C-alpha positions as CSV (number, residue, x, y, z in Angstrom):
1,M,12.0,-8.4,14.7
2,A,12.4,-4.6,14.2
3,K,9.3,-2.5,13.5
4,N,11.0,-0.6,10.7
5,P,12.9,-2.8,8.1
6,Y,15.1,0.1,7.3
7,E,16.7,0.4,10.6
8,R,19.4,-2.1,10.0
9,F,21.1,0.4,7.5
10,N,23.7,2.8,8.7
11,Q,22.1,6.2,7.5
12,S,25.8,7.8,7.2
13,E,26.6,5.2,4.6
14,L,23.8,5.7,2.1
15,I,24.6,6.6,-1.4
16,L,22.7,7.7,-4.6
17,R,21.9,3.9,-5.3
18,D,20.3,3.6,-1.9
19,E,18.4,6.8,-2.4
20,L,17.1,5.6,-5.8
21,A,16.3,2.4,-4.1
22,I,14.1,4.2,-1.6
23,D,12.4,6.1,-4.7
24,R,11.5,2.7,-6.2
25,T,10.3,1.4,-3.0
26,L,7.8,4.4,-2.9
27,L,6.7,3.8,-6.3
28,S,6.1,0.2,-5.7
29,N,4.2,1.1,-2.5
30,E,2.1,3.2,-4.6
31,R,1.6,0.4,-7.3
32,T,0.4,-1.9,-4.6
33,L,-2.1,0.5,-3.3
34,L,-3.5,0.9,-6.7
35,A,-3.8,-2.8,-7.2
36,Y,-5.7,-3.0,-3.9
37,L,-8.0,-0.4,-5.2
38,R,-8.3,-2.0,-8.5
39,S,-9.3,-5.3,-7.1
40,A,-11.9,-3.6,-4.7
41,V,-13.5,-2.0,-7.6
42,A,-13.6,-4.9,-9.6
43,L,-15.1,-6.8,-6.7
44,M,-17.6,-4.3,-6.0
45,I,-18.7,-4.1,-9.8
46,T,-19.0,-7.9,-9.8
47,G,-21.2,-7.7,-6.6
48,A,-23.5,-5.1,-8.2
49,S,-23.7,-7.1,-11.5
50,I,-24.7,-10.2,-9.8
51,I,-27.2,-8.6,-7.6
52,H,-28.9,-7.0,-10.7
53,F,-28.9,-10.1,-12.7
54,A,-29.5,-12.5,-10.0
55,N,-32.4,-15.0,-10.3
56,Q,-31.8,-17.3,-7.4
57,G,-31.4,-16.6,-3.8
58,W,-28.0,-18.0,-3.4
59,F,-26.7,-15.6,-6.2
60,L,-28.0,-12.6,-4.1
61,A,-26.1,-13.7,-1.1
62,V,-22.7,-14.0,-3.3
63,G,-23.5,-10.4,-4.7
64,F,-24.2,-9.0,-1.2
65,T,-21.0,-10.4,0.1
66,C,-18.9,-9.1,-2.6
67,I,-19.5,-5.5,-1.7
68,P,-18.5,-5.7,2.0
69,G,-15.5,-7.6,0.8
70,S,-14.6,-5.0,-1.6
71,L,-14.7,-2.3,1.2
72,M,-12.6,-4.4,3.1
73,I,-10.1,-5.1,0.5
74,S,-9.7,-1.4,0.1
75,L,-9.3,-0.8,3.6
76,I,-6.6,-3.2,4.0
77,G,-4.8,-1.7,1.1
78,L,-5.0,1.9,2.4
79,L,-3.8,0.6,6.0
80,R,-0.8,-1.2,4.4
81,F,-0.1,1.8,2.3
82,R,0.1,4.2,5.4
83,K,2.2,1.7,7.5
84,M,4.8,1.3,4.6
85,N,4.7,5.1,3.6
86,K,5.3,6.1,7.2
87,S,8.4,3.7,7.3
88,I,9.9,5.1,4.1
89,S,9.3,8.7,5.4
90,V,11.3,8.0,8.4
91,V,14.4,6.7,6.2
92,R,14.1,9.7,3.9
93,Y,13.9,12.3,6.8
94,R,16.9,10.6,8.3
95,L,18.8,10.6,5.0
96,K,18.1,14.5,4.8
97,E,19.3,15.0,8.3
98,I,22.6,13.4,7.6
99,K,23.0,15.1,4.2
100,N,22.5,18.5,5.9
101,E,25.1,17.4,8.5
102,C,27.6,16.7,6.0
103,R,27.2,19.8,4.2
104,N,28.1,21.6,7.6
């Protein structure tokens, strides 16, 4: 399987619809990152609240596992965002090169 999911497209045949699809993909990638970060913040707040109001030992254990879990979720989100953003940037760069060649 190809590392870049966009390698299968012939770059010389991209039209406006394809450019707009790339823009939508960029926006959805950012939206996914924000969802990861939102989940991480919610989990961190949950962990801090559980620790603050815990009366029993197992509540503390749950609270203390939520905080590293939130850090892990945010790291996973950032890594996925960077990986996808790199793939999209490669396609956009190739598209700009082809447009410049067509103008000349």
